[in-house]
Backbone bond lengths (Angstrom), bond angles and torsions (degrees), N, CA, C in turn:
res aa  C-N    CA-C-N  psi(-1)  N-CA   C-N-CA  omega(-1)  CA-C   N-CA-C  phi
1 M - - - 1.438 - - 1.534 107.98 -
2 T 1.291 117.75 131.07 1.466 121.93 -177.86 1.522 110.29 -87.80
3 M 1.329 114.62 170.19 1.462 120.58 179.92 1.527 110.66 -62.29
4 S 1.284 117.55 -37.22 1.460 122.04 179.05 1.523 110.63 -62.28
5 N 1.325 116.77 -39.33 1.459 120.43 178.36 1.533 111.37 -66.27
6 Y 1.348 116.77 -38.19 1.458 120.36 176.66 1.519 110.83 -61.95
7 L 1.324 116.22 -45.85 1.462 120.06 -179.70 1.522 111.09 -64.19
8 D 1.329 117.00 -39.16 1.469 120.14 177.49 1.533 110.23 -62.54
9 Y 1.325 116.35 -39.43 1.463 120.43 179.53 1.526 110.80 -65.53
10 I 1.343 116.26 -42.97 1.466 120.46 179.44 1.526 110.39 -63.56
11 V 1.327 117.39 -43.50 1.465 121.12 179.06 1.524 110.00 -64.00
12 M 1.332 116.85 -36.42 1.458 120.98 -179.00 1.534 111.66 -63.43
13 L 1.345 117.30 -31.78 1.456 120.83 -179.53 1.527 112.36 -68.29
14 G 1.313 118.08 -27.39 1.460 122.30 177.02 1.523 112.15 63.43
15 A 1.330 116.33 -129.92 1.464 121.78 -176.09 1.522 112.18 -63.98
16 W 1.312 117.01 -21.89 1.468 119.69 -179.06 1.519 111.91 -65.14
17 N 1.334 117.70 -22.59 1.466 119.97 175.55 1.522 110.91 -55.29
18 W 1.329 115.13 -42.45 1.462 119.70 -177.26 1.529 111.33 -69.34
19 F 1.318 117.37 -34.47 1.459 119.89 177.15 1.526 110.70 -68.56
20 I 1.311 116.49 -39.14 1.469 120.40 177.58 1.525 109.78 -64.80
21 L 1.346 115.80 -46.30 1.463 119.85 179.30 1.529 110.51 -62.72
22 G 1.326 116.71 -42.14 1.466 120.46 177.68 1.516 111.82 -61.05
23 A 1.325 116.92 -42.61 1.469 120.86 178.69 1.527 110.48 -63.75
24 I 1.325 116.93 -40.46 1.473 120.28 178.00 1.522 110.44 -61.31
25 F 1.335 116.84 -45.93 1.469 120.07 179.16 1.526 111.13 -62.89
26 L 1.311 117.74 -40.86 1.461 119.75 -179.54 1.524 111.80 -68.26
27 I 1.319 117.36 -36.05 1.470 120.49 175.58 1.524 109.96 -66.28
28 L 1.331 116.60 -41.05 1.467 119.56 176.66 1.528 111.02 -62.55
29 E 1.328 117.29 -35.78 1.465 120.92 177.30 1.528 110.30 -64.09
30 L 1.323 117.17 -38.40 1.463 120.13 177.18 1.524 111.53 -66.47
31 A 1.335 116.06 -36.30 1.464 120.31 -178.70 1.526 111.66 -73.36
32 A 1.333 116.93 -36.05 1.467 121.31 -178.94 1.520 108.53 -136.85
33 P 1.342 117.70 79.19 1.463 119.76 -175.11 1.524 112.37 -63.76
34 G 1.284 113.88 149.13 1.457 120.48 179.34 1.511 110.68 171.66
35 A 1.334 117.10 4.96 1.472 124.43 178.32 1.521 111.98 61.20
36 F 1.318 117.72 29.75 1.458 120.01 175.20 1.521 110.48 -100.23
37 M 1.311 116.45 -53.08 1.469 120.59 -179.96 1.530 111.59 -70.46
38 L 1.317 116.58 -21.75 1.453 120.85 179.28 1.520 111.09 -57.42
39 W 1.318 117.53 -44.73 1.468 121.36 -177.15 1.508 111.60 -72.32
40 L 1.315 116.34 -34.68 1.463 118.96 174.53 1.523 109.97 -65.20
41 G 1.322 116.47 -42.01 1.465 120.67 178.89 1.513 112.54 -64.23
42 L 1.328 116.74 -44.01 1.463 119.68 178.62 1.524 111.71 -65.81
43 A 1.340 116.70 -37.68 1.465 119.97 177.92 1.526 110.14 -65.29
44 A 1.328 117.76 -40.67 1.470 120.92 178.76 1.526 110.50 -64.80
45 L 1.323 117.13 -41.81 1.467 119.87 177.84 1.524 111.18 -63.86
46 A 1.326 117.67 -38.95 1.462 121.12 178.77 1.525 110.75 -64.72
47 V 1.322 117.36 -42.42 1.469 120.30 178.22 1.529 109.61 -64.43
48 G 1.328 116.70 -37.80 1.464 120.07 176.84 1.517 111.71 -61.80
49 L 1.321 117.26 -44.43 1.467 120.99 178.11 1.525 111.59 -63.11
50 I 1.320 116.19 -43.63 1.468 119.99 179.06 1.527 110.33 -64.01
51 S 1.315 116.48 -36.37 1.465 121.05 -176.91 1.526 112.68 -65.75
52 F 1.329 117.28 -23.39 1.467 118.73 176.27 1.524 111.24 -67.97
53 G 1.334 116.93 -29.98 1.454 119.81 -176.86 1.520 114.56 -102.04
54 V 1.318 117.04 -17.74 1.467 120.98 -175.62 1.524 109.07 -122.07
55 D 1.322 115.79 132.60 1.469 120.49 175.83 1.524 107.54 -95.40
56 W 1.307 116.45 101.12 1.458 120.63 -176.81 1.510 110.67 -133.61
57 S 1.320 115.91 163.84 1.466 121.21 -175.98 1.530 109.83 -72.29
58 W 1.328 115.27 160.65 1.449 119.09 178.70 1.533 110.67 -66.87
59 Q 1.344 116.75 -27.98 1.467 119.50 177.95 1.526 110.70 -65.66
60 A 1.338 116.44 -42.86 1.460 120.35 178.10 1.523 110.23 -65.28
61 Q 1.316 116.93 -38.38 1.459 120.37 178.09 1.528 110.72 -61.37
62 C 1.328 116.40 -42.80 1.471 120.37 -179.67 1.524 111.10 -66.08
63 V 1.321 117.48 -38.83 1.465 120.72 178.52 1.525 110.02 -64.82
64 V 1.330 117.47 -44.79 1.462 120.85 179.20 1.532 109.96 -64.42
65 F 1.315 117.21 -39.32 1.466 120.80 176.98 1.527 110.28 -59.87
66 A 1.336 117.16 -46.77 1.463 120.64 -179.71 1.526 110.97 -63.23
67 L 1.314 117.20 -43.64 1.460 120.82 -179.53 1.532 111.69 -65.30
68 L 1.322 116.33 -42.46 1.469 119.49 177.82 1.529 111.40 -65.11
69 S 1.322 116.12 -39.69 1.467 119.84 179.31 1.519 110.62 -60.06
70 I 1.313 116.67 -42.72 1.458 121.00 -179.36 1.524 110.74 -73.68
71 A 1.330 117.40 -40.27 1.468 121.16 -176.40 1.528 112.30 -69.72
72 L 1.314 118.92 -28.49 1.463 120.59 -177.65 1.528 113.07 -74.20
73 I 1.316 117.42 -22.09 1.468 119.88 -178.49 1.529 111.44 -65.51
74 P 1.360 120.21 -51.52 1.468 118.18 177.49 1.533 112.89 -65.28
75 V 1.326 116.99 -30.20 1.467 119.56 176.92 1.523 108.98 -62.73
76 Y 1.325 116.66 -43.35 1.462 120.76 178.25 1.531 110.57 -61.93
77 R 1.321 116.92 -47.25 1.462 120.24 -177.77 1.527 111.83 -63.00
78 R 1.310 116.32 -30.00 1.469 120.73 -178.40 1.526 111.34 -74.21
79 F 1.338 116.72 -41.20 1.455 119.93 -171.48 1.519 115.12 -105.81
80 A 1.310 118.34 -12.46 1.466 120.35 -177.50 1.526 110.10 -73.37
81 P 1.307 116.70 142.01 1.464 118.57 176.98 1.529 109.73 -71.09
82 K 1.298 115.66 151.12 1.462 120.42 176.96 1.522 108.33 -70.25
83 V 1.323 116.24 129.97 1.462 120.23 -177.19 1.518 112.33 -93.31
84 E 1.333 117.54 -4.43 1.447 120.74 179.88 1.517 109.57 -72.71
85 Q 1.302 115.84 122.32 1.459 120.78 178.13 1.527 108.69 -83.76
86 P 1.326 117.97 143.82 1.458 118.50 176.23 1.525 109.82 -62.51
87 S 1.298 115.43 135.36 1.456 121.12 -176.84 1.529 110.69 -80.00
88 E 1.324 115.73 147.07 1.459 119.87 174.12 1.524 110.53 -72.00
89 S 1.334 116.17 -25.17 1.469 121.82 179.46 1.524 108.34 -129.50
90 P 1.334 118.44 78.17 1.460 119.95 -175.09 1.526 113.65 -64.91
91 L 1.335 118.73 -22.16 1.461 121.14 -179.33 1.529 112.12 -103.31
92 L 1.318 117.13 20.43 1.462 121.33 -174.99 1.526 112.44 -54.16
93 N 1.308 118.40 -46.78 1.462 121.53 -178.31 1.524 112.19 -97.97
94 R 1.315 116.62 13.30 1.468 121.47 176.68 1.527 107.33 -129.57
95 R 1.311 114.77 65.48 1.456 121.54 -171.68 1.525 112.55 -58.97
96 A 1.331 117.70 -38.71 1.462 120.35 -177.12 1.527 111.21 -60.92
97 E 1.330 117.73 -33.82 1.459 120.65 -178.30 1.527 112.24 -67.82
98 T 1.325 117.34 -20.24 1.470 119.31 178.78 1.527 111.56 -71.56
99 Y 1.338 117.09 -16.14 1.458 121.05 -178.22 1.519 113.48 -89.55
100 V 1.322 118.52 -10.39 1.462 121.13 -178.19 1.529 109.64 -60.32
101 G 1.342 115.03 129.70 1.458 121.43 -179.89 1.524 113.55 93.62
102 R 1.324 117.06 -15.18 1.472 119.92 -178.81 1.527 110.62 -86.64
103 V 1.319 115.77 157.51 1.465 122.35 -177.98 1.525 108.77 -110.94
104 F 1.363 114.89 135.00 1.465 121.58 179.43 1.524 109.26 -136.10
105 T 1.328 115.59 169.23 1.460 121.94 177.67 1.516 109.33 -102.95
106 L 1.355 115.77 136.19 1.469 119.45 -179.81 1.521 110.62 -66.40
107 E 1.295 116.91 130.53 1.466 123.08 175.20 1.523 109.04 -78.96
108 K 1.335 116.03 -45.13 1.464 122.85 177.32 1.520 107.14 -125.55
109 P 1.314 118.26 150.65 1.464 119.88 -177.08 1.525 111.45 -65.00
110 I 1.320 114.62 155.14 1.465 119.43 172.90 1.526 105.98 -88.97
111 A 1.324 115.15 113.68 1.465 121.90 179.34 1.524 107.51 -124.23
112 N 1.307 116.39 131.73 1.472 122.12 -176.35 1.530 111.13 56.19
113 G 1.322 115.64 34.15 1.465 120.58 174.83 1.512 115.49 85.76
114 V 1.370 118.12 -0.11 1.467 120.18 -176.29 1.531 110.01 -130.69
115 G 1.336 115.62 134.71 1.458 121.32 176.94 1.512 109.68 -152.53
116 H 1.349 115.57 -167.19 1.464 120.27 -178.96 1.516 110.38 -138.15
117 V 1.314 114.86 147.40 1.455 121.61 176.57 1.536 107.25 -133.03
118 R 1.331 115.28 143.27 1.464 119.44 177.39 1.524 108.13 -95.90
119 I 1.327 114.58 126.05 1.463 120.81 175.50 1.519 106.18 -124.49
120 D 1.316 115.29 113.73 1.464 122.36 -174.45 1.525 108.06 56.92
121 D 1.329 118.58 -117.41 1.462 121.01 -177.26 1.528 112.21 -105.75
122 T 1.326 117.97 18.87 1.457 121.50 -175.16 1.518 110.43 -126.08
123 I 1.324 115.17 140.48 1.462 121.51 174.07 1.527 107.02 -95.82
124 W 1.330 116.79 123.96 1.457 122.33 -179.10 1.528 109.44 -110.09
125 R 1.310 115.60 143.69 1.465 121.91 174.40 1.523 107.49 -79.98
126 V 1.332 115.94 133.77 1.456 120.74 178.63 1.515 109.41 -124.21
127 S 1.313 115.32 151.69 1.458 122.10 175.71 1.510 108.42 -125.71
128 G 1.323 115.81 139.26 1.454 120.08 179.43 1.509 110.06 171.01
129 P 1.320 116.68 -168.70 1.474 119.72 179.27 1.534 110.40 -68.31
130 D 1.333 115.72 149.94 1.468 120.71 -179.07 1.521 110.40 -59.49
131 M 1.357 115.08 132.04 1.466 122.39 179.96 1.519 108.12 -149.43
132 P 1.329 117.57 152.85 1.475 120.02 179.65 1.533 111.41 -77.54
133 A 1.335 115.39 161.21 1.463 121.16 175.23 1.525 108.84 -59.73
134 G 1.314 117.29 145.21 1.455 122.18 -179.72 1.518 112.88 91.91
135 S 1.332 117.57 -9.15 1.472 120.44 178.91 1.520 109.99 -70.73
136 R 1.315 115.13 148.62 1.468 120.25 177.14 1.526 107.74 -89.07
137 V 1.337 116.25 131.06 1.467 121.81 -178.94 1.518 109.77 -129.48
138 R 1.332 115.14 149.66 1.463 122.08 177.01 1.534 107.35 -109.28
139 I 1.333 116.14 132.39 1.466 121.70 176.60 1.534 106.94 -75.91
140 V 1.362 116.88 124.23 1.469 119.66 -178.16 1.527 112.36 -105.95
141 R 1.335 117.66 -27.64 1.464 120.66 176.54 1.520 108.94 -165.94
142 T 1.333 115.44 169.06 1.461 121.10 179.02 1.519 109.36 -128.61
143 E 1.310 113.62 155.95 1.463 120.93 173.28 1.522 105.57 -144.74
144 G 1.323 116.20 100.43 1.455 119.83 -173.13 1.516 108.75 66.51
145 A 1.344 116.62 -125.05 1.463 120.84 178.99 1.520 111.41 -99.26
146 N 1.317 118.17 9.00 1.461 121.98 179.17 1.530 109.47 -96.59
147 L 1.337 115.31 129.55 1.454 121.29 179.33 1.521 108.78 -102.15
148 F 1.312 116.94 134.02 1.453 121.91 176.96 1.516 107.86 -101.97
149 V 1.359 115.65 129.89 1.448 120.31 -172.31 1.519 111.06 -124.36
150 E 1.339 113.92 164.16 1.455 122.62 171.54 1.520 105.92 -138.80
151 P 1.329 117.97 158.98 1.478 118.59 178.72 1.524 110.47 -60.75
152 A 1.309 115.42 136.98 1.474 120.25 178.27 1.517 108.21 -87.32
153 E 1.307 115.20 139.01 1.450 119.05 178.47 1.508 109.10 -82.81
154 A 1.285 116.10 142.31 1.466 121.47 -175.02 1.497 113.89 -67.45
């Protein structure tokens, strides 16, 4: 069978080409889920449905397919539910944030706005008003690995 015969066969199928292409995309989505092929498949099915009622060139069909494929992505993002499950440990990789609100004792004095506090087995850099070693401080916020403190009330 020559290339010309293949093209004649594809043209003969008409709107069914889009249904076949849509089915292929949807099967690929099942094989490798990720909501990417889904939109291509739905766009192909939509072009197939439109093609039953409208006699248009294959170029116009391809343009509408491309536009629908692109347009369906933001529609999905707008209406799809968030698939992220709430974590049991939301601060797991943000360890410093777990210390906010807690009170610790200064390991080294805060001089010129910088000092150190021991938390468990780690020495953390703290920033805040100058205070002597042994003072009790409350962590008020974090910025990276730097803890910002204020004097803790007794």
